[in-house]
Backbone atoms as SQL, in Angstrom:
CREATE TABLE atoms (id INTEGER PRIMARY KEY, chain TEXT, resi INTEGER, resn TEXT, atom TEXT, x REAL, y REAL, z REAL);
INSERT INTO atoms VALUES
  (1, 'A', 1, 'MET', 'N', 2.818, 20.088, 1.989),
  (2, 'A', 1, 'MET', 'CA', 2.142, 18.943, 1.616),
  (3, 'A', 1, 'MET', 'C', 2.987, 17.674, 1.008),
  (4, 'A', 2, 'THR', 'N', 2.832, 16.640, 1.510),
  (5, 'A', 2, 'THR', 'CA', 4.199, 15.330, 0.616),
  (6, 'A', 2, 'THR', 'C', 2.959, 15.214, -0.596),
  (7, 'A', 3, 'ILE', 'N', 3.981, 14.590, -1.543),
  (8, 'A', 3, 'ILE', 'CA', 3.123, 13.737, -2.432),
  (9, 'A', 3, 'ILE', 'C', 2.101, 12.632, -2.151),
  (10, 'A', 4, 'PHE', 'N', 2.429, 12.020, -1.404),
  (11, 'A', 4, 'PHE', 'CA', 1.403, 10.807, -0.864),
  (12, 'A', 4, 'PHE', 'C', 0.079, 11.579, -0.514),
  (13, 'A', 5, 'SER', 'N', 0.144, 12.756, 0.486),
  (14, 'A', 5, 'SER', 'CA', -0.829, 13.365, 0.606),
  (15, 'A', 5, 'SER', 'C', -1.772, 14.134, -0.008),
  (16, 'A', 6, 'LYS', 'N', -0.754, 14.142, -1.495),
  (17, 'A', 6, 'LYS', 'CA', -1.845, 14.798, -2.907),
  (18, 'A', 6, 'LYS', 'C', -2.430, 13.743, -3.247),
  (19, 'A', 7, 'ILE', 'N', -1.824, 12.336, -2.934),
  (20, 'A', 7, 'ILE', 'CA', -2.752, 11.267, -3.336),
  (21, 'A', 7, 'ILE', 'C', -3.568, 11.052, -2.991),
  (22, 'A', 8, 'ALA', 'N', -3.898, 11.106, -1.202),
  (23, 'A', 8, 'ALA', 'CA', -4.763, 10.831, -1.068),
  (24, 'A', 8, 'ALA', 'C', -5.782, 11.753, -0.737),
  (25, 'A', 9, 'ALA', 'N', -5.939, 13.336, -0.926),
  (26, 'A', 9, 'ALA', 'CA', -6.451, 13.877, -1.054),
  (27, 'A', 9, 'ALA', 'C', -6.998, 14.184, -2.699),
  (28, 'A', 10, 'GLY', 'N', -6.687, 13.283, -3.532),
  (29, 'A', 10, 'GLY', 'CA', -6.886, 13.170, -4.808),
  (30, 'A', 10, 'GLY', 'C', -6.687, 14.075, -5.908),
  (31, 'A', 11, 'GLU', 'N', -5.332, 15.007, -5.012),
  (32, 'A', 11, 'GLU', 'CA', -4.964, 15.547, -6.169),
  (33, 'A', 11, 'GLU', 'C', -4.295, 15.192, -7.268),
  (34, 'A', 12, 'ILE', 'N', -3.447, 14.139, -6.711),
  (35, 'A', 12, 'ILE', 'CA', -2.890, 13.402, -7.972),
  (36, 'A', 12, 'ILE', 'C', -3.059, 11.984, -8.418),
  (37, 'A', 13, 'PRO', 'N', -3.377, 11.473, -9.449),
  (38, 'A', 13, 'PRO', 'CA', -4.415, 10.618, -9.158),
  (39, 'A', 13, 'PRO', 'C', -3.606, 9.328, -8.866),
  (40, 'A', 14, 'SER', 'N', -4.306, 8.316, -8.690),
  (41, 'A', 14, 'SER', 'CA', -3.549, 7.055, -8.065),
  (42, 'A', 14, 'SER', 'C', -4.438, 5.753, -8.336),
  (43, 'A', 15, 'TYR', 'N', -4.455, 4.594, -8.044),
  (44, 'A', 15, 'TYR', 'CA', -4.661, 3.047, -8.345),
  (45, 'A', 15, 'TYR', 'C', -5.328, 3.175, -6.684),
  (46, 'A', 16, 'LYS', 'N', -6.420, 3.252, -6.429),
  (47, 'A', 16, 'LYS', 'CA', -6.980, 3.393, -5.229),
  (48, 'A', 16, 'LYS', 'C', -7.447, 1.665, -4.842),
  (49, 'A', 17, 'CYS', 'N', -6.908, 1.210, -3.448),
  (50, 'A', 17, 'CYS', 'CA', -7.439, 0.017, -2.960),
  (51, 'A', 17, 'CYS', 'C', -8.283, 0.055, -1.716),
  (52, 'A', 18, 'ALA', 'N', -8.266, 1.014, -1.289),
  (53, 'A', 18, 'ALA', 'CA', -8.715, 0.823, 0.176),
  (54, 'A', 18, 'ALA', 'C', -8.973, 2.159, 0.469),
  (55, 'A', 19, 'GLU', 'N', -9.505, 2.920, 1.656),
  (56, 'A', 19, 'GLU', 'CA', -9.484, 4.051, 2.367),
  (57, 'A', 19, 'GLU', 'C', -10.396, 3.735, 3.325),
  (58, 'A', 20, 'SER', 'N', -9.944, 4.722, 4.520),
  (59, 'A', 20, 'SER', 'CA', -10.827, 5.385, 5.691),
  (60, 'A', 20, 'SER', 'C', -10.437, 6.728, 5.630),
  (61, 'A', 21, 'ASP', 'N', -11.735, 7.312, 6.862),
  (62, 'A', 21, 'ASP', 'CA', -11.144, 8.282, 7.130),
  (63, 'A', 21, 'ASP', 'C', -9.896, 8.556, 7.560),
  (64, 'A', 22, 'LYS', 'N', -8.999, 7.681, 8.162),
  (65, 'A', 22, 'LYS', 'CA', -7.472, 8.252, 9.118),
  (66, 'A', 22, 'LYS', 'C', -6.590, 7.651, 7.755),
  (67, 'A', 23, 'PHE', 'N', -6.438, 6.746, 6.674),
  (68, 'A', 23, 'PHE', 'CA', -5.551, 6.137, 6.407),
  (69, 'A', 23, 'PHE', 'C', -6.257, 5.830, 4.933),
  (70, 'A', 24, 'TYR', 'N', -5.197, 5.575, 3.473),
  (71, 'A', 24, 'TYR', 'CA', -5.405, 5.508, 2.375),
  (72, 'A', 24, 'TYR', 'C', -4.092, 4.250, 1.926),
  (73, 'A', 25, 'ALA', 'N', -4.607, 3.530, 0.626),
  (74, 'A', 25, 'ALA', 'CA', -3.857, 2.755, 0.371),
  (75, 'A', 25, 'ALA', 'C', -4.155, 2.874, -1.154),
  (76, 'A', 26, 'PHE', 'N', -3.029, 2.740, -1.792),
  (77, 'A', 26, 'PHE', 'CA', -2.810, 2.987, -3.389),
  (78, 'A', 26, 'PHE', 'C', -1.765, 1.800, -3.650),
  (79, 'A', 27, 'LEU', 'N', -2.081, 1.220, -5.019),
  (80, 'A', 27, 'LEU', 'CA', -0.990, 0.449, -5.687),
  (81, 'A', 27, 'LEU', 'C', 0.313, 1.455, -6.196),
  (82, 'A', 28, 'ASP', 'N', 1.153, 1.081, -5.996),
  (83, 'A', 28, 'ASP', 'CA', 2.762, 1.685, -6.245),
  (84, 'A', 28, 'ASP', 'C', 3.129, 1.457, -7.877),
  (85, 'A', 29, 'ILE', 'N', 3.331, 2.889, -8.005),
  (86, 'A', 29, 'ILE', 'CA', 3.625, 2.693, -9.696),
  (87, 'A', 29, 'ILE', 'C', 4.989, 2.187, -10.387),
  (88, 'A', 30, 'ASN', 'N', 5.941, 2.020, -9.395),
  (89, 'A', 30, 'ASN', 'CA', 6.935, 1.091, -9.464),
  (90, 'A', 30, 'ASN', 'C', 6.833, -0.154, -8.939),
  (91, 'A', 31, 'PRO', 'N', 5.480, -1.268, -8.975),
  (92, 'A', 31, 'PRO', 'CA', 5.998, -2.523, -7.990),
  (93, 'A', 31, 'PRO', 'C', 6.850, -3.430, -8.502),
  (94, 'A', 32, 'MET', 'N', 7.130, -3.881, -6.986),
  (95, 'A', 32, 'MET', 'CA', 8.097, -5.194, -7.254),
  (96, 'A', 32, 'MET', 'C', 6.999, -6.064, -7.654),
  (97, 'A', 33, 'ALA', 'N', 5.991, -6.619, -7.334),
  (98, 'A', 33, 'ALA', 'CA', 5.388, -7.397, -7.660),
  (99, 'A', 33, 'ALA', 'C', 3.528, -7.127, -7.949),
  (100, 'A', 34, 'LYS', 'N', 2.724, -7.712, -8.927),
  (101, 'A', 34, 'LYS', 'CA', 1.684, -7.164, -9.090),
  (102, 'A', 34, 'LYS', 'C', 1.046, -6.809, -7.890),
  (103, 'A', 35, 'GLY', 'N', 0.174, -6.040, -7.313),
  (104, 'A', 35, 'GLY', 'CA', -0.807, -5.678, -6.506),
  (105, 'A', 35, 'GLY', 'C', 0.394, -5.064, -5.016),
  (106, 'A', 36, 'HIS', 'N', 1.254, -4.881, -5.537),
  (107, 'A', 36, 'HIS', 'CA', 2.527, -3.847, -4.463),
  (108, 'A', 36, 'HIS', 'C', 1.675, -2.558, -3.893),
  (109, 'A', 37, 'THR', 'N', 1.019, -2.904, -2.875),
  (110, 'A', 37, 'THR', 'CA', 0.392, -1.529, -1.969),
  (111, 'A', 37, 'THR', 'C', 0.539, -0.921, -1.291),
  (112, 'A', 38, 'LEU', 'N', 0.705, 0.380, -1.626),
  (113, 'A', 38, 'LEU', 'CA', 1.416, 1.381, -0.333),
  (114, 'A', 38, 'LEU', 'C', 0.265, 1.727, 0.683),
  (115, 'A', 39, 'VAL', 'N', 0.772, 1.930, 2.135),
  (116, 'A', 39, 'VAL', 'CA', -0.584, 2.070, 3.080),
  (117, 'A', 39, 'VAL', 'C', -0.225, 3.346, 3.757),
  (118, 'A', 40, 'ILE', 'N', -0.936, 4.406, 3.822),
  (119, 'A', 40, 'ILE', 'CA', -0.219, 5.715, 4.189),
  (120, 'A', 40, 'ILE', 'C', -1.329, 5.762, 5.559),
  (121, 'A', 41, 'PRO', 'N', -1.185, 6.807, 6.145),
  (122, 'A', 41, 'PRO', 'CA', -1.896, 7.586, 7.246),
  (123, 'A', 41, 'PRO', 'C', -1.937, 9.279, 6.526),
  (124, 'A', 42, 'ARG', 'N', -3.199, 9.354, 6.397),
  (125, 'A', 42, 'ARG', 'CA', -3.746, 11.068, 6.009),
  (126, 'A', 42, 'ARG', 'C', -3.011, 11.860, 6.834),
  (127, 'A', 43, 'GLN', 'N', -2.619, 11.447, 8.124),
  (128, 'A', 43, 'GLN', 'CA', -2.208, 12.654, 8.875),
  (129, 'A', 43, 'GLN', 'C', -0.497, 12.621, 8.472),
  (130, 'A', 44, 'GLU', 'N', -0.083, 13.671, 8.193),
  (131, 'A', 44, 'GLU', 'CA', 1.583, 14.055, 7.615),
  (132, 'A', 44, 'GLU', 'C', 2.567, 13.643, 8.765),
  (133, 'A', 45, 'VAL', 'N', 2.854, 12.574, 8.717),
  (134, 'A', 45, 'VAL', 'CA', 4.240, 12.551, 9.829),
  (135, 'A', 45, 'VAL', 'C', 5.267, 11.440, 8.991),
  (136, 'A', 46, 'ASP', 'N', 6.075, 11.828, 9.004),
  (137, 'A', 46, 'ASP', 'CA', 7.495, 11.360, 8.282),
  (138, 'A', 46, 'ASP', 'C', 8.072, 9.977, 8.816),
  (139, 'A', 47, 'TYR', 'N', 8.090, 9.517, 10.235),
  (140, 'A', 47, 'TYR', 'CA', 8.416, 8.508, 10.741),
  (141, 'A', 47, 'TYR', 'C', 7.326, 7.373, 11.240),
  (142, 'A', 48, 'ILE', 'N', 7.432, 6.178, 11.101),
  (143, 'A', 48, 'ILE', 'CA', 6.133, 5.869, 11.286),
  (144, 'A', 48, 'ILE', 'C', 6.153, 5.492, 12.741),
  (145, 'A', 49, 'PHE', 'N', 7.460, 5.599, 13.316),
  (146, 'A', 49, 'PHE', 'CA', 7.533, 5.610, 14.906),
  (147, 'A', 49, 'PHE', 'C', 7.237, 6.816, 15.579),
  (148, 'A', 50, 'ASP', 'N', 7.197, 7.521, 14.408),
  (149, 'A', 50, 'ASP', 'CA', 6.237, 9.386, 15.505),
  (150, 'A', 50, 'ASP', 'C', 5.218, 9.107, 15.855),
  (151, 'A', 51, 'MET', 'N', 4.550, 7.891, 15.240),
  (152, 'A', 51, 'MET', 'CA', 2.875, 8.166, 15.383),
  (153, 'A', 51, 'MET', 'C', 2.767, 7.882, 16.664),
  (154, 'A', 52, 'ASP', 'N', 1.575, 8.657, 17.260),
  (155, 'A', 52, 'ASP', 'CA', 1.253, 8.346, 18.574),
  (156, 'A', 52, 'ASP', 'C', 0.922, 6.689, 18.576),
  (157, 'A', 53, 'ASP', 'N', 0.686, 6.227, 19.937),
  (158, 'A', 53, 'ASP', 'CA', 0.683, 4.409, 19.987),
  (159, 'A', 53, 'ASP', 'C', -0.496, 4.193, 19.266),
  (160, 'A', 54, 'ASP', 'N', -1.988, 4.722, 19.536),
  (161, 'A', 54, 'ASP', 'CA', -3.096, 4.807, 19.060),
  (162, 'A', 54, 'ASP', 'C', -3.168, 4.701, 17.449),
  (163, 'A', 55, 'LEU', 'N', -2.478, 5.470, 16.806),
  (164, 'A', 55, 'LEU', 'CA', -2.678, 5.653, 15.389),
  (165, 'A', 55, 'LEU', 'C', -2.196, 4.812, 15.298),
  (166, 'A', 56, 'LEU', 'N', -0.894, 4.373, 15.787),
  (167, 'A', 56, 'LEU', 'CA', 0.038, 3.419, 14.910),
  (168, 'A', 56, 'LEU', 'C', -0.774, 2.206, 15.069),
  (169, 'A', 57, 'ALA', 'N', -1.019, 1.542, 15.858),
  (170, 'A', 57, 'ALA', 'CA', -1.837, 0.481, 16.495),
  (171, 'A', 57, 'ALA', 'C', -3.443, 0.691, 15.279),
  (172, 'A', 58, 'GLU', 'N', -3.792, 1.394, 14.852),
  (173, 'A', 58, 'GLU', 'CA', -5.224, 1.800, 13.695),
  (174, 'A', 58, 'GLU', 'C', -4.513, 1.671, 12.907),
  (175, 'A', 59, 'PHE', 'N', -3.166, 1.982, 12.260),
  (176, 'A', 59, 'PHE', 'CA', -3.115, 1.929, 11.160),
  (177, 'A', 59, 'PHE', 'C', -2.087, 0.395, 10.535),
  (178, 'A', 60, 'GLN', 'N', -1.465, -0.011, 11.710),
  (179, 'A', 60, 'GLN', 'CA', -1.323, -1.833, 11.439),
  (180, 'A', 60, 'GLN', 'C', -2.772, -2.456, 11.469),
  (181, 'A', 61, 'VAL', 'N', -3.915, -2.214, 11.900),
  (182, 'A', 61, 'VAL', 'CA', -4.868, -2.649, 11.485),
  (183, 'A', 61, 'VAL', 'C', -5.313, -2.752, 9.866),
  (184, 'A', 62, 'PHE', 'N', -5.888, -1.524, 9.980),
  (185, 'A', 62, 'PHE', 'CA', -6.364, -1.125, 8.820),
  (186, 'A', 62, 'PHE', 'C', -5.301, -1.637, 7.369),
  (187, 'A', 63, 'ALA', 'N', -3.802, -1.796, 7.934),
  (188, 'A', 63, 'ALA', 'CA', -2.956, -2.574, 6.886),
  (189, 'A', 63, 'ALA', 'C', -2.788, -3.977, 6.708),
  (190, 'A', 64, 'LYS', 'N', -3.372, -4.595, 7.698),
  (191, 'A', 64, 'LYS', 'CA', -3.748, -5.937, 7.840),
  (192, 'A', 64, 'LYS', 'C', -5.175, -6.369, 7.065),
  (193, 'A', 65, 'ARG', 'N', -6.428, -5.077, 6.994),
  (194, 'A', 65, 'ARG', 'CA', -7.529, -5.324, 6.368),
  (195, 'A', 65, 'ARG', 'C', -6.696, -5.701, 5.013),
  (196, 'A', 66, 'VAL', 'N', -6.172, -4.511, 4.502),
  (197, 'A', 66, 'VAL', 'CA', -5.748, -4.349, 3.159),
  (198, 'A', 66, 'VAL', 'C', -4.925, -6.074, 2.681),
  (199, 'A', 67, 'ALA', 'N', -3.696, -5.953, 3.323),
  (200, 'A', 67, 'ALA', 'CA', -3.259, -7.549, 2.963),
  (201, 'A', 67, 'ALA', 'C', -4.031, -8.265, 2.696),
  (202, 'A', 68, 'THR', 'N', -5.094, -8.725, 3.974),
  (203, 'A', 68, 'THR', 'CA', -6.234, -9.685, 3.425),
  (204, 'A', 68, 'THR', 'C', -6.569, -9.673, 1.987),
  (205, 'A', 69, 'ALA', 'N', -7.248, -8.322, 1.776),
  (206, 'A', 69, 'ALA', 'CA', -7.860, -8.123, 0.564),
  (207, 'A', 69, 'ALA', 'C', -7.052, -8.564, -0.825),
  (208, 'A', 70, 'LEU', 'N', -5.902, -7.877, -0.101),
  (209, 'A', 70, 'LEU', 'CA', -4.920, -8.369, -1.037),
  (210, 'A', 70, 'LEU', 'C', -4.406, -9.529, -1.169),
  (211, 'A', 71, 'LYS', 'N', -4.153, -10.457, -0.533),
  (212, 'A', 71, 'LYS', 'CA', -3.966, -11.821, -0.766),
  (213, 'A', 71, 'LYS', 'C', -4.881, -12.649, -1.029),
  (214, 'A', 72, 'VAL', 'N', -6.051, -12.207, -1.367),
  (215, 'A', 72, 'VAL', 'CA', -7.512, -12.264, -2.288),
  (216, 'A', 72, 'VAL', 'C', -7.248, -12.337, -3.809),
  (217, 'A', 73, 'ALA', 'N', -7.265, -10.903, -4.172),
  (218, 'A', 73, 'ALA', 'CA', -7.001, -10.223, -5.068),
  (219, 'A', 73, 'ALA', 'C', -6.200, -10.882, -5.503),
  (220, 'A', 74, 'CYS', 'N', -5.211, -11.048, -5.322),
  (221, 'A', 74, 'CYS', 'CA', -3.404, -11.343, -5.741),
  (222, 'A', 74, 'CYS', 'C', -2.965, -12.520, -5.274),
  (223, 'A', 75, 'PRO', 'N', -3.607, -13.751, -5.399),
  (224, 'A', 75, 'PRO', 'CA', -3.073, -14.778, -4.627),
  (225, 'A', 75, 'PRO', 'C', -1.514, -15.333, -4.467),
  (226, 'A', 76, 'CYS', 'N', -1.301, -15.504, -3.344),
  (227, 'A', 76, 'CYS', 'CA', 0.198, -15.437, -3.141),
  (228, 'A', 76, 'CYS', 'C', 0.453, -16.127, -1.507),
  (229, 'A', 77, 'ARG', 'N', 1.390, -17.003, -1.459),
  (230, 'A', 77, 'ARG', 'CA', 1.604, -17.527, 0.152),
  (231, 'A', 77, 'ARG', 'C', 1.604, -16.694, 1.058),
  (232, 'A', 78, 'LYS', 'N', 2.187, -15.400, 1.186),
  (233, 'A', 78, 'LYS', 'CA', 1.790, -14.554, 2.058),
  (234, 'A', 78, 'LYS', 'C', 1.877, -13.374, 1.410),
  (235, 'A', 79, 'VAL', 'N', 1.973, -11.945, 2.556),
  (236, 'A', 79, 'VAL', 'CA', 2.234, -10.863, 2.163),
  (237, 'A', 79, 'VAL', 'C', 2.821, -10.102, 2.660),
  (238, 'A', 80, 'ALA', 'N', 4.014, -9.507, 2.280),
  (239, 'A', 80, 'ALA', 'CA', 5.024, -8.907, 3.078),
  (240, 'A', 80, 'ALA', 'C', 4.584, -7.604, 3.447),
  (241, 'A', 81, 'GLN', 'N', 5.114, -7.175, 4.677),
  (242, 'A', 81, 'GLN', 'CA', 4.947, -5.707, 5.015),
  (243, 'A', 81, 'GLN', 'C', 6.064, -5.101, 5.151),
  (244, 'A', 82, 'VAL', 'N', 7.006, -4.235, 4.398),
  (245, 'A', 82, 'VAL', 'CA', 7.825, -3.420, 4.771),
  (246, 'A', 82, 'VAL', 'C', 7.619, -1.964, 5.067),
  (247, 'A', 83, 'VAL', 'N', 8.978, -1.415, 5.811),
  (248, 'A', 83, 'VAL', 'CA', 8.703, 0.007, 6.287),
  (249, 'A', 83, 'VAL', 'C', 9.854, 0.204, 6.013),
  (250, 'A', 84, 'LEU', 'N', 10.261, 1.054, 4.700),
  (251, 'A', 84, 'LEU', 'CA', 11.741, 1.968, 4.617),
  (252, 'A', 84, 'LEU', 'C', 11.306, 3.286, 4.805),
  (253, 'A', 85, 'GLY', 'N', 10.788, 3.967, 3.942),
  (254, 'A', 85, 'GLY', 'CA', 10.573, 5.363, 4.308),
  (255, 'A', 85, 'GLY', 'C', 11.619, 6.377, 4.190),
  (256, 'A', 86, 'LEU', 'N', 12.709, 6.393, 3.305),
  (257, 'A', 86, 'LEU', 'CA', 13.580, 7.323, 3.331),
  (258, 'A', 86, 'LEU', 'C', 13.243, 8.164, 1.705),
  (259, 'A', 87, 'GLU', 'N', 12.726, 7.510, 1.112),
  (260, 'A', 87, 'GLU', 'CA', 11.977, 8.363, -0.540),
  (261, 'A', 87, 'GLU', 'C', 11.006, 9.176, 0.003),
  (262, 'A', 88, 'VAL', 'N', 10.070, 9.234, 0.365),
  (263, 'A', 88, 'VAL', 'CA', 9.548, 10.275, 0.868),
  (264, 'A', 88, 'VAL', 'C', 8.806, 10.577, 2.119),
  (265, 'A', 89, 'PRO', 'N', 8.866, 11.611, 2.275),
  (266, 'A', 89, 'PRO', 'CA', 8.878, 12.072, 3.745),
  (267, 'A', 89, 'PRO', 'C', 7.297, 12.056, 4.336),
  (268, 'A', 90, 'HIS', 'N', 6.807, 10.711, 4.555),
  (269, 'A', 90, 'HIS', 'CA', 5.384, 10.144, 4.714),
  (270, 'A', 90, 'HIS', 'C', 5.436, 8.901, 4.985),
  (271, 'A', 91, 'ALA', 'N', 4.937, 8.777, 6.523),
  (272, 'A', 91, 'ALA', 'CA', 5.129, 7.411, 6.808),
  (273, 'A', 91, 'ALA', 'C', 4.510, 6.531, 5.917),
  (274, 'A', 92, 'HIS', 'N', 5.174, 5.315, 5.592),
  (275, 'A', 92, 'HIS', 'CA', 3.800, 4.282, 4.794),
  (276, 'A', 92, 'HIS', 'C', 4.249, 2.841, 4.850),
  (277, 'A', 93, 'ILE', 'N', 3.480, 2.021, 4.746),
  (278, 'A', 93, 'ILE', 'CA', 4.153, 0.557, 4.571),
  (279, 'A', 93, 'ILE', 'C', 3.727, -0.293, 3.191),
  (280, 'A', 94, 'HIS', 'N', 4.728, -0.698, 2.833),
  (281, 'A', 94, 'HIS', 'CA', 4.407, -1.924, 1.395),
  (282, 'A', 94, 'HIS', 'C', 4.214, -2.779, 1.661),
  (283, 'A', 95, 'LEU', 'N', 2.820, -3.164, 1.079),
  (284, 'A', 95, 'LEU', 'CA', 2.229, -4.475, 0.816),
  (285, 'A', 95, 'LEU', 'C', 2.352, -4.902, -0.354),
  (286, 'A', 96, 'ILE', 'N', 3.455, -6.787, -0.379),
  (287, 'A', 96, 'ILE', 'CA', 3.985, -6.913, -1.605),
  (288, 'A', 96, 'ILE', 'C', 3.483, -8.564, -1.360),
  (289, 'A', 97, 'PRO', 'N', 2.859, -8.421, -2.506),
  (290, 'A', 97, 'PRO', 'CA', 2.570, -10.331, -2.141),
  (291, 'A', 97, 'PRO', 'C', 3.648, -11.084, -2.537),
  (292, 'A', 98, 'MET', 'N', 4.168, -11.754, -2.416),
  (293, 'A', 98, 'MET', 'CA', 5.029, -12.613, -1.858),
  (294, 'A', 98, 'MET', 'C', 4.886, -14.300, -2.276),
  (295, 'A', 99, 'GLN', 'N', 5.599, -14.984, -3.190),
  (296, 'A', 99, 'GLN', 'CA', 5.811, -16.269, -3.072),
  (297, 'A', 99, 'GLN', 'C', 6.994, -17.053, -2.412),
  (298, 'A', 100, 'SER', 'N', 8.098, -16.270, -2.632),
  (299, 'A', 100, 'SER', 'CA', 9.094, -16.485, -1.907),
  (300, 'A', 100, 'SER', 'C', 9.935, -15.287, -1.361),
  (301, 'A', 101, 'GLU', 'N', 10.645, -15.541, -0.351),
  (302, 'A', 101, 'GLU', 'CA', 11.326, -13.657, 0.172),
  (303, 'A', 101, 'GLU', 'C', 12.313, -13.381, -1.064),
  (304, 'A', 102, 'ALA', 'N', 12.603, -13.948, -2.067),
  (305, 'A', 102, 'ALA', 'CA', 13.520, -13.066, -3.245),
  (306, 'A', 102, 'ALA', 'C', 12.367, -11.881, -3.998),
  (307, 'A', 103, 'ASP', 'N', 11.020, -12.421, -3.837),
  (308, 'A', 103, 'ASP', 'CA', 10.191, -11.335, -4.093),
  (309, 'A', 103, 'ASP', 'C', 10.297, -9.835, -3.430),
  (310, 'A', 104, 'VAL', 'N', 10.421, -9.464, -2.556),
  (311, 'A', 104, 'VAL', 'CA', 10.900, -8.572, -1.624),
  (312, 'A', 104, 'VAL', 'C', 11.978, -8.396, -1.801),
  (313, 'A', 105, 'ASP', 'N', 13.401, -8.147, -2.804),
  (314, 'A', 105, 'ASP', 'CA', 14.322, -7.476, -3.319),
  (315, 'A', 105, 'ASP', 'C', 14.122, -6.023, -3.509),
  (316, 'A', 106, 'PHE', 'N', 14.535, -4.990, -2.881),
  (317, 'A', 106, 'PHE', 'CA', 14.386, -3.879, -3.293),
  (318, 'A', 106, 'PHE', 'C', 15.221, -3.430, -4.661),
  (319, 'A', 107, 'ARG', 'N', 16.003, -4.478, -4.742),
  (320, 'A', 107, 'ARG', 'CA', 16.967, -4.180, -5.698),
  (321, 'A', 107, 'ARG', 'C', 17.361, -4.471, -6.749),
  (322, 'A', 108, 'LYS', 'N', 15.855, -5.492, -6.884),
  (323, 'A', 108, 'LYS', 'CA', 15.198, -5.959, -8.344),
  (324, 'A', 108, 'LYS', 'C', 14.971, -5.021, -9.232),
  (325, 'A', 109, 'PRO', 'N', 15.308, -5.133, -10.585),
  (326, 'A', 109, 'PRO', 'CA', 14.187, -4.049, -11.559),
  (327, 'A', 109, 'PRO', 'C', 12.967, -4.036, -11.239),
  (328, 'A', 110, 'LYS', 'N', 11.999, -3.256, -11.113),
  (329, 'A', 110, 'LYS', 'CA', 10.352, -3.140, -11.074),
  (330, 'A', 110, 'LYS', 'C', 9.740, -3.781, -12.185),
  (331, 'A', 111, 'LEU', 'N', 8.537, -4.154, -11.739),
  (332, 'A', 111, 'LEU', 'CA', 7.776, -4.740, -12.613),
  (333, 'A', 111, 'LEU', 'C', 6.936, -3.825, -13.719),
  (334, 'A', 112, 'GLU', 'N', 6.823, -4.091, -15.348),
  (335, 'A', 112, 'GLU', 'CA', 6.325, -3.015, -15.938),
  (336, 'A', 112, 'GLU', 'C', 5.005, -3.396, -15.887),
  (337, 'A', 113, 'VAL', 'N', 3.450, -2.464, -15.415),
  (338, 'A', 113, 'VAL', 'CA', 2.529, -3.278, -15.402),
  (339, 'A', 113, 'VAL', 'C', 1.424, -1.920, -16.227),
  (340, 'A', 114, 'THR', 'N', 0.622, -2.249, -16.885),
  (341, 'A', 114, 'THR', 'CA', 0.076, -1.321, -17.701),
  (342, 'A', 114, 'THR', 'C', -0.692, -0.765, -16.995),
  (343, 'A', 115, 'PRO', 'N', -1.419, 0.850, -17.507),
  (344, 'A', 115, 'PRO', 'CA', -2.436, 1.629, -16.503),
  (345, 'A', 115, 'PRO', 'C', -3.444, 0.820, -16.231),
  (346, 'A', 116, 'GLU', 'N', -4.100, -0.472, -17.375),
  (347, 'A', 116, 'GLU', 'CA', -4.931, -1.164, -17.309),
  (348, 'A', 116, 'GLU', 'C', -5.310, -1.994, -16.712),
  (349, 'A', 117, 'GLU', 'N', -3.846, -2.664, -16.331),
  (350, 'A', 117, 'GLU', 'CA', -3.805, -3.950, -15.285),
  (351, 'A', 117, 'GLU', 'C', -3.659, -3.417, -14.083),
  (352, 'A', 118, 'GLN', 'N', -3.067, -2.051, -14.200),
  (353, 'A', 118, 'GLN', 'CA', -2.973, -1.686, -12.363),
  (354, 'A', 118, 'GLN', 'C', -4.418, -1.091, -12.037),
  (355, 'A', 119, 'ALA', 'N', -5.224, -0.975, -12.869),
  (356, 'A', 119, 'ALA', 'CA', -6.697, -0.391, -12.479),
  (357, 'A', 119, 'ALA', 'C', -7.442, -1.790, -12.356),
  (358, 'A', 120, 'GLU', 'N', -7.006, -2.517, -13.042),
  (359, 'A', 120, 'GLU', 'CA', -8.310, -3.664, -12.508),
  (360, 'A', 120, 'GLU', 'C', -7.334, -4.519, -11.300),
  (361, 'A', 121, 'ILE', 'N', -6.253, -4.366, -11.306),
  (362, 'A', 121, 'ILE', 'CA', -5.878, -5.099, -9.777),
  (363, 'A', 121, 'ILE', 'C', -6.542, -4.161, -8.435),
  (364, 'A', 122, 'ALA', 'N', -6.270, -2.666, -8.774),
  (365, 'A', 122, 'ALA', 'CA', -6.613, -2.117, -8.014),
  (366, 'A', 122, 'ALA', 'C', -8.343, -2.340, -7.424),
  (367, 'A', 123, 'ALA', 'N', -8.643, -2.443, -8.416),
  (368, 'A', 123, 'ALA', 'CA', -10.393, -2.426, -8.370),
  (369, 'A', 123, 'ALA', 'C', -11.179, -4.070, -7.466),
  (370, 'A', 124, 'LYS', 'N', -9.802, -4.734, -7.920),
  (371, 'A', 124, 'LYS', 'CA', -10.247, -6.005, -7.233),
  (372, 'A', 124, 'LYS', 'C', -9.738, -6.103, -5.980),
  (373, 'A', 125, 'ILE', 'N', -8.728, -5.573, -5.381),
  (374, 'A', 125, 'ILE', 'CA', -8.137, -5.254, -4.102),
  (375, 'A', 125, 'ILE', 'C', -9.542, -4.224, -3.495),
  (376, 'A', 126, 'PHE', 'N', -9.700, -3.186, -3.943),
  (377, 'A', 126, 'PHE', 'CA', -10.957, -2.647, -3.507),
  (378, 'A', 126, 'PHE', 'C', -12.028, -3.337, -3.304),
  (379, 'A', 127, 'ALA', 'N', -12.336, -4.077, -3.996),
  (380, 'A', 127, 'ALA', 'CA', -13.702, -4.975, -3.610),
  (381, 'A', 127, 'ALA', 'C', -13.529, -5.874, -2.633),
  (382, 'A', 128, 'GLU', 'N', -12.446, -6.695, -2.320),
  (383, 'A', 128, 'GLU', 'CA', -11.901, -7.854, -1.519),
  (384, 'A', 128, 'GLU', 'C', -12.175, -6.717, -0.612),
  (385, 'A', 129, 'PHE', 'N', -11.895, -5.795, -0.102),
  (386, 'A', 129, 'PHE', 'CA', -12.094, -5.039, 1.077),
  (387, 'A', 129, 'PHE', 'C', -12.823, -4.409, 1.793),
  (388, 'A', 130, 'GLN', 'N', -13.733, -3.862, 0.712),
  (389, 'A', 130, 'GLN', 'CA', -15.206, -3.896, 0.869),
  (390, 'A', 130, 'GLN', 'C', -15.654, -5.147, 1.597),
  (391, 'A', 131, 'LYS', 'N', -15.639, -6.067, 1.155),
  (392, 'A', 131, 'LYS', 'CA', -16.099, -7.452, 2.116),
  (393, 'A', 131, 'LYS', 'C', -15.680, -7.880, 3.270),
  (394, 'A', 132, 'LEU', 'N', -14.914, -6.557, 4.214),
  (395, 'A', 132, 'LEU', 'CA', -14.214, -7.528, 5.025),
  (396, 'A', 132, 'LEU', 'C', -15.010, -6.289, 6.425);
């Protein structure tokens, strides 16, 4: 079981932003921007393009809903979608609020965000997601 599967199952605490029976979204613990969210399928699959077409399409639609909620909760020009996936063998999408492309530079130092602030941000995203 991957660390992301354990997070989605509630075995490891997370700052939940959204969920469905097939997908889970939570705040990145080393964010590039406030509201940096990870979206995962509950099904363990290492590489996003190994997902079957129907699940991949549903995954993108779920991520779009999360991005829509994120943009309201953390006002920004756009929400970047990035797929890297080398550190954790579980497909995931990074959703990053951005004002410019420089905000999506993974080489930059990560933000220091307090647990209280992370909880507040996650609650805002979750509330907006529930409205969709």
